[in-house]
Wavefront OBJ file of the C-alpha trace (Angstrom):
o trace
v 105.193 113.886 104.460
v 106.514 112.116 107.539
v 103.112 110.519 108.101
v 103.068 109.291 104.496
v 106.566 107.821 104.855
v 105.679 106.045 108.099
v 102.419 104.725 106.654
v 104.099 103.470 103.457
v 107.046 102.052 105.414
v 104.790 100.088 107.754
v 102.701 98.818 104.842
v 105.767 97.588 102.946
v 107.385 96.212 106.103
v 104.320 94.127 106.952
v 103.763 92.879 103.403
v 107.407 92.136 102.518
v 108.248 90.962 106.068
v 112.077 91.192 106.216
v 112.320 89.398 109.604
v 110.160 86.559 108.243
v 112.190 86.213 105.040
v 115.542 85.893 106.841
v 115.080 82.454 108.495
v 113.527 81.034 105.351
v 116.440 82.353 103.294
v 118.895 80.894 105.816
v 117.273 77.471 105.521
v 117.196 77.666 101.715
v 120.913 78.468 101.540
v 122.063 76.113 104.303
v 124.651 74.275 102.177
v 126.004 77.384 100.423
v 129.172 79.221 101.370
v 129.006 82.659 102.969
v 130.060 84.278 99.699
v 127.343 82.425 97.746
v 124.706 83.377 100.338
v 125.749 87.036 100.217
v 125.677 87.068 96.398
v 122.232 85.447 96.299
v 120.895 87.914 98.902
v 122.165 90.900 96.916
v 120.831 89.478 93.642
v 117.421 88.718 95.185
v 117.150 92.225 96.621
v 118.153 93.910 93.352
v 115.725 91.823 91.285
v 112.877 92.408 93.750
v 113.652 96.143 93.793
v 113.620 96.271 89.987
v 110.268 94.463 89.837
v 108.676 96.676 92.482
v 110.033 99.941 91.058
v 108.827 99.007 87.555
v 105.336 98.333 88.915
v 105.485 101.514 91.000
v 106.345 103.648 87.983
v 104.496 101.876 85.166
v 101.838 99.777 86.915
v 98.949 102.105 86.110
v 99.949 102.144 82.439
v 100.051 98.340 82.466
v 96.575 98.186 83.981
v 95.353 100.633 81.353
v 96.824 98.497 78.569
v 95.004 95.490 80.003
v 91.769 97.517 80.298
v 91.612 97.094 84.056
v 90.262 100.097 85.934
v 92.274 101.349 88.875
v 89.227 101.159 91.154
v 88.820 97.459 90.322
v 92.485 96.930 91.118
v 92.065 98.819 94.397
v 89.225 96.524 95.426
v 91.165 93.383 94.468
v 94.328 94.698 96.153
v 92.410 95.554 99.312
v 90.894 92.088 99.445
v 94.320 90.528 98.901
v 95.908 92.636 101.665
v 93.028 91.703 103.981
v 93.611 88.001 103.258
v 97.356 88.439 103.897
v 96.506 90.058 107.245
v 94.227 87.148 108.170
v 96.959 84.682 107.170
v 99.453 86.559 109.337
v 97.118 86.482 112.330
v 96.679 82.723 112.026
v 100.336 82.131 110.964
v 99.316 80.409 107.725
v 101.599 82.660 105.657
v 104.679 81.512 107.564
v 103.620 77.879 107.220
v 103.279 78.221 103.424
v 106.666 79.912 103.152
v 108.269 77.195 105.261
v 106.638 74.454 103.162
v 107.985 76.092 99.983
v 111.411 76.341 101.574
v 111.300 72.687 102.662
v 110.550 71.541 99.113
v 113.594 73.402 97.839
v 115.780 72.126 100.685
v 114.927 68.549 99.751
v 116.779 68.924 96.443
v 120.357 67.696 96.962
v 122.339 70.333 95.035
v 122.832 73.946 96.063
v 120.375 75.909 94.033
v 120.397 79.625 93.278
v 117.294 80.813 95.103
v 117.819 84.505 94.393
v 115.200 84.812 91.643
v 112.760 82.105 92.699
v 111.518 81.903 95.430
v 113.271 84.875 97.099
v 112.935 87.834 94.697
v 109.632 86.598 93.312
v 107.250 85.770 95.093
v 108.666 86.210 98.627
v 109.921 89.802 98.410
v 108.175 91.088 95.278
v 105.011 89.071 95.546
v 101.425 89.940 94.719
v 100.902 91.747 98.017
v 103.920 94.014 97.669
v 103.175 94.723 93.990
v 99.568 95.632 94.807
v 100.700 97.752 97.755
v 103.225 99.747 95.770
v 100.795 100.323 92.908
v 97.997 101.426 95.238
v 100.235 103.735 97.261
v 101.658 105.302 94.108
v 98.185 105.846 92.631
v 96.916 107.466 95.841
v 99.905 109.812 96.160
v 100.312 111.733 92.963
v 102.925 114.422 92.593
v 106.683 114.079 92.474
v 107.306 114.757 96.161
v 104.695 112.302 97.442
v 105.766 109.629 94.948
v 109.377 110.011 96.041
v 108.341 109.567 99.683
v 106.563 106.291 98.821
v 109.557 105.104 96.762
v 111.868 106.090 99.628
v 109.837 103.986 102.062
v 110.006 101.072 99.628
v 113.770 101.491 99.260
v 114.182 101.577 103.046
v 112.250 98.320 103.483
v 114.200 96.675 100.655
v 117.448 97.768 102.308
v 116.262 96.260 105.601
v 115.370 93.087 103.728
v 118.868 92.920 102.227
v 120.417 93.425 105.664
v 118.161 90.705 107.120
v 119.134 88.270 104.363
v 122.846 88.954 104.717
l 1 2 3 4 5 6 7 8 9 10 11 12 13 14 15 16 17 18 19 20 21 22 23 24 25 26 27 28 29 30 31 32 33 34 35 36 37 38 39 40 41 42 43 44 45 46 47 48 49 50 51 52 53 54 55 56 57 58 59 60 61 62 63 64 65 66 67 68 69 70 71 72 73 74 75 76 77 78 79 80 81 82 83 84 85 86 87 88 89 90 91 92 93 94 95 96 97 98 99 100 101 102 103 104 105 106 107 108 109 110 111 112 113 114 115 116 117 118 119 120 121 122 123 124 125 126 127 128 129 130 131 132 133 134 135 136 137 138 139 140 141 142 143 144 145 146 147 148 149 150 151 152 153 154 155 156 157 158 159 160 161 162 163 164
C-alpha cells in the first residue's frame, strides 16, 4: 500500500506540479489583495478537487456512456502523459503556462482566476484527469482506491499551500 501511495503521489505531483503553479498564480493575482488571493486559491483548489474526485469516482461510467473502451483511454492517456513528460524535459509546458498567465495579466482589472485558468486546466487539466482515471481503474477495491484518493488529496493540499 505504501508503494501504491508513493507511486500515485509522485504521478499526481508531477502532473499537477504545485511548485510550478505557484509562481504563475502569483503573477496572475499580482494586483489582488492578500485576502482576495487566499480566497481565489481556496476556491481554485476546491473546484479542482471536485472535478478530479468526480472523474476518479465516475470516470469509467462516463467513458462507458460515451462508448469509449477503457483500454483505448489508457492508450490515449499514456500518450498524453508521455507528451507532458517531453514538454517538461524541454520546458515547453512552463512556457505555455507563462504565456497564458501573461495574456490574463494584460487585462487591466483584477480578474477571478480561481476557475479559469487555475482550477481548470492548470490543476485539473487533461493530464491529471487521465492520471486519476487510469490509477483508479488499475487499483480496484476500496482500500486501494482510498490510497489513490489519499495521494490525490495530499497533492491537492500541497497545491493549496503553494498557492497561498
